[in-house]
C-alpha positions as CSV (number, residue, x, y, z in Angstrom):
1,M,-7.6,21.6,-7.0
2,I,-7.9,19.2,-9.9
3,T,-7.2,20.8,-13.3
4,R,-7.3,17.7,-15.5
5,A,-8.5,14.1,-15.3
6,S,-7.7,11.5,-17.9
7,D,-10.1,8.8,-19.0
8,V,-10.1,5.6,-17.0
9,K,-7.9,3.0,-18.7
10,P,-7.1,-0.6,-18.0
11,H,-3.8,-1.4,-16.4
12,C,-2.5,-5.0,-16.8
13,E,-1.2,-6.4,-13.5
14,V,-0.9,-10.1,-14.7
15,C,-0.7,-11.0,-18.4
16,A,-1.8,-14.5,-19.4
17,Y,-0.3,-16.1,-22.6
18,S,-1.0,-19.5,-24.2
19,C,1.2,-21.4,-26.7
20,D,-0.6,-22.4,-29.9
21,R,1.8,-25.4,-30.4
22,C,1.8,-27.1,-27.0
23,G,-1.1,-25.4,-25.1
24,F,1.1,-24.3,-22.3
25,E,-0.1,-21.3,-20.3
26,I,2.3,-18.6,-19.1
27,F,1.6,-15.8,-16.5
28,Q,3.7,-12.7,-16.5
29,Q,3.5,-10.2,-13.6
30,T,4.0,-6.6,-14.7
31,A,5.5,-3.9,-12.6
32,G,5.1,-0.4,-14.0
33,K,3.4,1.3,-16.9
34,S,5.0,-0.7,-19.6
35,F,6.4,-4.3,-20.1
36,T,7.8,-6.5,-22.7
37,P,5.4,-9.3,-23.8
38,I,6.6,-12.9,-24.0
39,R,6.8,-14.2,-27.6
40,K,8.5,-17.6,-27.3
41,C,7.3,-20.7,-25.4
42,P,9.7,-21.7,-22.6
43,T,8.7,-25.4,-22.6
44,E,11.2,-28.1,-23.7
45,Q,8.6,-29.5,-26.1
46,C,8.5,-26.3,-28.2
47,S,12.2,-25.7,-28.1
48,T,13.1,-29.2,-29.3
49,Q,10.7,-29.0,-32.2
50,G,12.7,-26.2,-33.7
51,A,10.2,-23.5,-32.9
52,S,12.7,-21.3,-31.1
53,N,12.6,-18.7,-33.9
54,E,8.8,-18.7,-34.3
55,E,6.4,-16.7,-32.2
56,T,3.9,-19.3,-30.9
57,V,2.8,-17.5,-27.7
58,Y,-0.2,-15.2,-27.8
59,P,-1.8,-13.0,-25.1
60,Q,-5.1,-14.1,-23.6
61,T,-7.3,-11.4,-22.1
62,R,-9.6,-13.8,-20.3
63,G,-6.8,-15.0,-18.0
64,S,-5.2,-11.6,-17.5
65,K,-5.9,-9.4,-14.5
66,F,-6.7,-5.7,-15.2
67,T,-7.3,-2.8,-12.8
68,K,-8.7,0.6,-13.4
69,F,-6.2,3.4,-13.8
70,Q,-6.6,7.2,-14.1
71,E,-4.2,10.2,-14.0
72,I,-5.3,13.4,-12.4
73,K,-3.4,16.7,-12.4
74,L,-3.4,18.9,-9.2
75,Q,-2.7,22.5,-8.9
76,E,-2.3,24.8,-5.9
77,L,-5.4,26.7,-4.9
78,P,-5.5,30.4,-6.2
79,N,-5.6,31.7,-2.6
80,Q,-2.4,29.8,-1.6
81,V,-0.3,31.1,-4.5
82,P,1.9,34.2,-3.6
83,I,1.2,37.2,-5.8
84,G,3.3,37.1,-9.0
85,H,4.1,33.4,-8.8
86,I,2.9,30.5,-11.0
87,P,0.9,27.8,-9.2
88,R,2.7,24.5,-8.8
89,C,1.3,21.3,-10.4
90,M,1.5,17.6,-9.6
91,N,0.3,14.5,-11.4
92,V,-1.3,11.8,-9.3
93,Q,-2.0,8.2,-10.5
94,V,-5.3,6.9,-9.1
95,T,-6.0,3.2,-9.2
96,G,-8.9,0.8,-8.4
97,E,-12.1,2.1,-6.8
98,L,-10.7,5.6,-6.4
99,T,-11.1,6.2,-10.2
100,R,-14.0,8.4,-11.3
101,T,-14.5,9.8,-7.8
102,T,-13.4,13.4,-8.7
103,S,-13.6,15.7,-11.7
104,P,-11.8,18.9,-12.8
105,G,-12.5,21.8,-10.5
106,D,-12.8,19.7,-7.3
107,T,-10.7,20.5,-4.3
108,V,-9.3,17.2,-2.9
109,T,-7.0,16.0,-0.2
110,I,-4.5,13.3,-1.2
111,S,-2.8,10.9,1.2
112,G,-0.1,8.6,-0.2
113,V,3.5,8.0,-0.9
114,F,5.4,10.7,-2.8
115,L,7.6,9.0,-5.4
116,P,9.3,11.5,-7.8
117,T,9.6,10.0,-11.3
118,K,11.4,11.0,-14.5
119,F,10.0,14.1,-16.1
120,E,10.4,15.8,-19.4
121,V,10.7,19.6,-19.7
122,R,8.9,21.0,-22.6
123,L,8.2,24.5,-23.6
124,D,4.5,24.2,-23.3
125,E,4.4,22.4,-19.9
126,E,5.9,22.9,-16.6
127,R,7.8,20.3,-14.6
128,S,5.6,17.9,-12.7
129,D,6.2,15.1,-10.3
130,E,4.0,12.1,-9.6
131,I,2.5,10.5,-6.6
132,T,2.4,6.9,-7.7
133,T,0.9,5.2,-4.6
134,Q,-2.1,6.8,-3.0
135,S,-4.4,5.5,-0.3
136,I,-7.1,8.1,0.3
137,V,-8.6,10.8,-2.0
138,A,-11.0,12.9,0.1
139,Q,-13.1,15.5,-1.7
140,T,-13.3,18.7,0.3
141,A,-15.1,21.0,-2.2
142,R,-17.1,20.4,-5.3
143,S,-16.1,23.5,-7.3
144,C,-13.9,26.7,-7.2
145,N,-16.9,28.7,-5.9
146,S,-17.1,26.6,-2.7
147,I,-13.3,27.0,-1.8
148,Q,-14.2,29.4,1.0
149,D,-16.3,26.7,2.6
150,A,-13.6,24.1,2.4
151,P,-11.2,23.7,5.4
152,T,-7.9,25.3,4.4
153,S,-5.7,23.1,6.5
154,I,-7.0,19.9,4.8
155,A,-6.6,21.3,1.3
156,T,-2.9,22.3,1.7
157,L,-0.5,20.4,-0.5
158,Y,3.2,20.4,0.3
159,F,5.4,20.5,-2.8
């Protein structure tokens, strides 16, 4: 069951930069959530003019490639949690056309690659792992009230 869904955000896959001094265009492929932007022009023309200490490269959004990105938080169904135990949670990163397909309270089936990532343990949150590559998000029930109508074998998540 989905307990939380973030807003849909842009994720930069390819960043485009242009040099103000020579007009050279640079494309940087990003891998992951964060990256270090390019600040200096790699051409010989800019490096021979003594501009090695100056920042002449600026990002260009028109030439960059962005994809949709959303994080959803899953929790075990109440009828699957043993009595006296806390439901287990998992964060899932949804990209592309799978964003905005579900909302909190929906029961879903997720198919993808389970890749554990670093996690921080805080006092107010429990440990959570992430599925970073998913292929199918199938909605099985629209709300908690229709959980009895949903197939239980499809909605089972293995933690």
